[in-house]
C-alpha positions in Angstrom: -153.9 85.2 -122.5 -157.1 86.2 -120.9 -159.2 84.0 -118.6 -161.8 83.6 -121.4 -159.1 82.3 -123.8 -158.0 79.5 -121.5 -159.6 76.0 -121.8 -160.0 74.2 -118.5 -159.1 70.5 -118.8 -159.8 68.1 -115.9 -158.2 64.7 -115.5 -160.4 62.6 -113.2 -158.7 59.6 -111.4 -160.8 56.8 -110.0 -160.9 53.0 -109.9 -163.8 51.6 -112.0 -165.5 48.5 -110.7 -167.8 45.8 -112.0 -170.8 48.0 -111.0 -171.5 50.3 -114.0 -174.1 52.3 -112.1 -171.5 53.0 -109.3 -168.9 54.0 -111.9 -171.4 56.5 -113.4 -172.1 57.9 -110.0 -168.4 58.6 -109.4 -168.1 60.0 -112.9 -170.9 62.4 -112.2 -169.4 63.5 -108.9 -165.9 64.1 -110.4 -167.5 65.9 -113.4 -169.3 68.2 -111.0 -166.1 69.0 -109.1 -164.2 69.6 -112.4 -166.9 71.8 -113.8 -167.1 73.9 -110.6 -163.4 74.6 -111.1 -163.8 75.7 -114.7 -163.2 72.6 -116.7 -164.6 72.4 -120.3 -163.4 68.8 -120.8 -163.2 66.0 -118.2 -161.1 63.0 -119.0 -161.7 59.6 -117.2 -159.7 56.4 -117.2 -159.6 53.4 -119.5 -162.4 50.8 -118.7 -164.5 53.4 -117.0 -167.7 51.6 -117.8 -166.7 48.2 -116.3 -163.6 46.7 -114.9 -162.6 43.5 -113.1 -159.2 42.1 -112.2 -158.3 39.6 -113.4 -160.3 39.7 -116.6 -162.9 37.1 -117.0 -165.9 36.2 -119.1 -168.0 38.9 -117.5 -166.3 41.4 -119.8 -168.3 40.1 -122.8 -171.5 40.0 -120.7 -171.1 43.7 -119.8 -169.9 45.1 -123.1 -172.2 47.6 -124.7 -172.8 49.2 -128.1 -170.9 52.4 -128.9 -174.1 54.4 -128.4 -175.5 52.2 -125.6 -176.6 53.1 -122.1 -173.2 54.0 -120.8 -172.5 56.5 -123.6 -176.0 57.9 -123.3 -175.4 58.4 -119.5 -172.1 60.2 -120.3 -174.0 62.5 -122.7 -176.5 63.3 -119.9 -173.7 64.2 -117.5 -172.0 66.3 -120.2 -175.3 68.2 -120.7 -175.9 68.6 -117.0 -172.6 70.3 -116.4 -172.1 71.8 -119.9 -168.8 70.0 -120.5 -167.2 67.5 -122.8 -166.5 64.0 -121.4 -163.9 61.4 -122.5 -164.1 57.9 -120.9 -163.2 54.3 -121.5 -166.0 52.0 -122.7 -166.2 48.2 -122.8 -167.6 47.9 -126.3 -169.1 44.8 -128.0 -166.8 43.3 -130.6 -167.3 41.3 -133.8 -165.5 38.4 -132.0 -168.1 37.1 -129.6 -165.4 35.8 -127.2 -163.7 39.2 -126.9 -164.6 42.9 -126.4 -163.2 46.2 -127.8 -161.3 48.6 -125.5 -162.9 51.8 -126.7 -162.7 55.5 -125.7 -165.6 57.8 -126.5 -165.7 61.6 -126.5 -169.1 63.2 -126.0 -170.9 66.4 -125.3 -174.6 67.2 -124.9 -175.1 66.9 -128.7 -173.8 63.3 -128.9 -170.8 61.2 -129.8 -167.9 63.4 -131.0 -165.1 60.8 -131.5 -164.3 57.2 -130.8 -161.0 55.4 -130.5 -160.4 51.6 -130.3 -157.1 50.7 -128.6 -154.6 49.7 -131.3 -151.8 48.2 -129.1 -153.0 45.6 -126.6 -151.2 45.1 -123.3 -149.4 41.8 -124.0 -146.5 42.7 -121.9 -145.2 42.6 -118.3 -146.8 39.2 -117.8 -150.3 40.4 -119.0 -152.3 39.2 -122.0 -155.0 41.8 -122.9 -155.4 40.2 -126.3 -156.9 37.1 -124.8 -160.0 39.2 -123.9 -159.8 42.3 -126.2 -160.0 42.7 -129.9 -157.5 45.2 -131.3 -158.7 48.3 -133.1 -158.3 48.5 -136.9 -155.9 51.1 -138.3 -157.9 54.0 -139.6 -157.7 57.8 -139.8 -157.8 59.4 -136.3 -161.0 61.0 -135.2 -160.5 64.3 -133.5 -162.9 66.7 -131.8 -162.6 70.4 -131.1 -163.3 72.8 -128.2 -163.2 76.5 -129.1 -161.0 75.7 -132.1 -158.5 73.5 -130.2 -158.3 69.9 -131.6 -158.2 66.9 -129.3 -157.0 63.4 -130.3 -157.4 60.1 -128.5 -155.1 57.2 -127.6 -155.3 54.6 -124.8 -152.8 53.4 -122.2 -150.3 51.0 -123.8 -150.5 53.1 -127.0 -148.4 55.6 -125.1 -145.3 53.4 -125.7 -145.7 53.7 -129.4 -144.7 57.1 -130.6 -146.2 56.5 -134.0 -149.7 56.8 -132.5 -148.8 60.3 -131.4 -147.4 61.2 -134.8 -150.7 60.1 -136.5 -152.7 62.3 -134.1 -150.5 65.4 -134.6 -150.6 64.9 -138.3 -154.4 64.9 -138.1 -154.2 68.3 -136.4 -154.4 67.4 -132.7 -153.2 70.1 -130.3 -153.9 67.9 -127.3 -153.5 64.2 -126.7 -156.1 62.7 -124.4 -155.0 59.4 -122.8 -157.4 57.3 -120.7 -155.3 54.5 -119.0 -155.1 51.7 -116.6 -151.4 51.8 -116.2 -150.7 48.7 -114.2 -148.3 49.1 -111.3 -144.9 47.3 -111.2 -141.2 48.0 -110.9 -140.4 51.3 -112.5 -143.9 51.6 -114.0 -144.5 55.0 -112.4 -141.3 56.2 -114.0 -142.3 54.9 -117.4 -145.7 56.5 -117.1 -144.4 60.0 -116.3 -141.5 59.8 -118.8 -143.7 58.7 -121.7 -146.4 61.3 -121.0 -143.7 64.0 -121.0 -142.0 62.5 -124.1 -145.2 62.5 -126.2 -145.8 66.1 -125.3 -142.3 67.3 -126.0 -141.7 65.4 -129.3 -145.1 66.4 -130.7 -145.2 69.9 -129.2 -148.7 69.2 -127.8 -150.5 69.2 -124.5 -151.2 65.8 -123.0 -154.1 65.1 -120.6 -153.9 61.6 -119.1 -156.2 59.9 -116.5 -155.3 56.7 -114.8 -156.7 54.2 -112.2 -155.3 54.9 -108.7 -153.3 52.3 -106.7 -153.4 49.4 -105.9 -153.9 48.4 -109.5 -152.9 51.6 -111.4 -150.0 54.0 -110.7 -152.3 57.1 -110.4 -150.4 60.3 -111.2 -153.0 61.5 -113.7 -151.8 64.8 -115.1 -151.8 67.5 -117.7 -148.5 68.3 -119.4 -147.7 71.3 -121.7 -145.9 71.2 -125.0 -142.5 71.7 -123.3 -143.1 68.8 -120.9 -144.1 70.9 -117.9 -146.7 69.4 -115.6 -149.5 71.9 -115.2 -151.7 69.9 -112.8 -151.7 66.4 -111.4 -153.4 64.0 -109.0 -151.3 61.8 -106.7 -152.8 58.4 -105.7 -156.3 59.5 -104.6 -159.7 59.4 -106.2 -159.7 63.1 -107.3 -159.7 65.5 -110.3 -157.0 68.0 -111.3 -157.8 70.9 -113.6 -155.3 72.8 -115.7 -156.0 75.8 -118.0 -154.6 75.5 -121.5 -153.5 78.6 -123.4 -154.3 77.7 -127.0 -151.5 80.0 -128.3 -148.8 78.1 -126.5 -148.7 75.3 -129.1 -147.9 77.8 -131.9 -145.3 79.6 -129.8 -143.5 76.4 -128.8 -143.5 75.2 -132.5 -141.9 78.5 -133.6 -139.1 78.0 -131.2 -138.9 74.2 -131.5 -140.0 73.4 -135.1 -139.3 69.6 -134.7 -142.5 68.6 -136.5 -141.6 70.7 -139.6 -138.0 69.4 -139.6 -139.0 65.7 -139.6 -137.6 63.5 -142.4 -139.7 60.4 -141.8 -143.4 59.7 -141.8 -145.5 56.9 -140.3 -146.5 53.9 -142.4 -148.8 51.2 -141.0 -147.3 47.6 -140.8 -150.8 46.2 -141.4 -154.3 47.3 -142.4 
């Protein structure tokens, strides 16, 4: 691999607030830092546009259209630093009482892919579905950087390996995972284990960005197809950059042809 072959991926860890302008300011700062270190893609957490804890009616009031002001601002940041940006968006929903938990991928040219969270966090004492409308099951949208395909999933989706299978079957070489992985007993262990598992079982890279403590676990990271952490952030507001060798996926799959040896597919339980 030469330096020109590697693709720099930054995972940017910060705690979004109820101030969208302040969130965008932080996103720009972290994008600048990641770009200066060679990142071509910068990944931000779930709910990057707006976040309150606990959830309340202000979610609906601050939800935007998919191509609204927040996404346009992300495009401007992407253009300024010549990068791709992935971030969580609070999107308007058909149900006027709820919102969509959406992730968008953009570059200077516009919206490249979107993903609406499929599995809502109705677990560990939480009820995300009271406030969020689940995404509909549809073919995954991917985007490419220099021929490398990226697929999107969100936070709690990480606990459902079928989501990863649908992404890898759509051609993804890298899973991008914005999250707000809520802290709790063993939750840091679950986060790290599941990120490594999704990488190993699908022989893909995984790039995941979380909220830092006290609400999130932090530990944003990039993992390679053999489950090795290439770069990570601890508990601070910061960005970590890893350089992905595109040939690694093919090499790992020749040694570990687990995808080719599968005997089961993924069938949706509902439409």
